[in-house]
N, C-alpha and C positions, 0 to 999 in steps of 0.2 A: 372327431376332427373338426366337426362344425362348431362345437363350443371353442376350440382353439382359434379357429377363424374369427368368431364372433368377438372373442376377448381381445384379439389383435387389433381388429378394426376399431373397437370401443376405445382401447387405449390410444391409438393413433388420432382419433377424433377428439379424445379428451385433451391430449397434449396440444393439438393445434389450437383448441379453444382457450387454454390456460395461458398461452403465451409465455412459456418459461423463459427465464433469464439467467445469465451466468453471474455468480457472485464470487468476490475474491475477499480474502481476510485483510482487514485494515488494522494496522498496529498503532498503538499510543507510544509515541517515541519522546524521550526527554533527553536533550543534549546539554551537557555543561561545557562550554568553551570559553577560552580566554576572549577578552574584548576584541583584540586585534584580528581575530579569525572568525568572527560572527558572519561576515559577508560571504566568505567561503562556504562555510557550512550551510547558510541559507541558500546559496546558489545550487549546491549539491542536492539538497532536500527538494528544492523545486524542480530539479531535473529528474528526480525519482518520483514525481507527481505528488509530492507532499503538500499538506495544507497546514500552514502555520497557525496555531491556535493562540499563541502568545509568547512574549519574550519577556523574562524577569531578569532584571539587572541586580547583581551583587557586586561588592567590592572586588574588582579585578576579573570577574567572570560574568557570563550572561547564561541564562538557561532558556533553552528554546524548546517549547512544547509544540508538537505537531501530530498529525495523522499521516501515515505512509502506508501504501500497499505492501504487503508482505513480499510479494514477487520482486519488487524492485529493492529489497533490503539485503539481498545476498551480496556478500563481499563488502558490506558497508564499514565494518570495522577497519578494514585495511585502508579504505578511502579516508575515512574520518582521521586516522591516525597520520596519514601522509599529508593532508591538508592542514592538520593543526600541529605537525611536528610531535605527535604523540601526547599532547597535553589535555586533549578533550575525552570526556567520557560520555556514555550514553546508557539508557536503560529502555527496554522495549517490552510491551506486552500486548496481547490480543485485546482490541477494543470492541470492534464490531465487523459485520460483513457489508459490503457495498457492491453495487452493480458495477460490472467491468464497462469501461467506456465503449461506445459502439465501434470506433475505429479499432480498438484492440481486440475486441470480441470478434470482429469480422476477420481479423488477421489470424486469431487463434482457430476459428471454425474452418479456415481455408486449409489448414495443415492437415 
């Protein structure tokens, strides 16, 4: 019993000193959209906490490259299609993990 107690106390002390943080997956997203709907796509990505890395123009379309947290990407295909009348496409893959913003972390911890 004493070894269990010592292990528990050591773990609690180690966690307090380590100052753990909450990480979330961040996706690399590439959206190909017609010229006339770029503003709507960018607005939606900013609302989803996206960080635009660059915009590449091609004849008639523009490609938006950005990084967006995975948690805010659920339902994106429906929103993208409705904003662009079904003419935009996107591809997404895991890029890295980043620390959750403090206000969101506090909100998650209170649950």
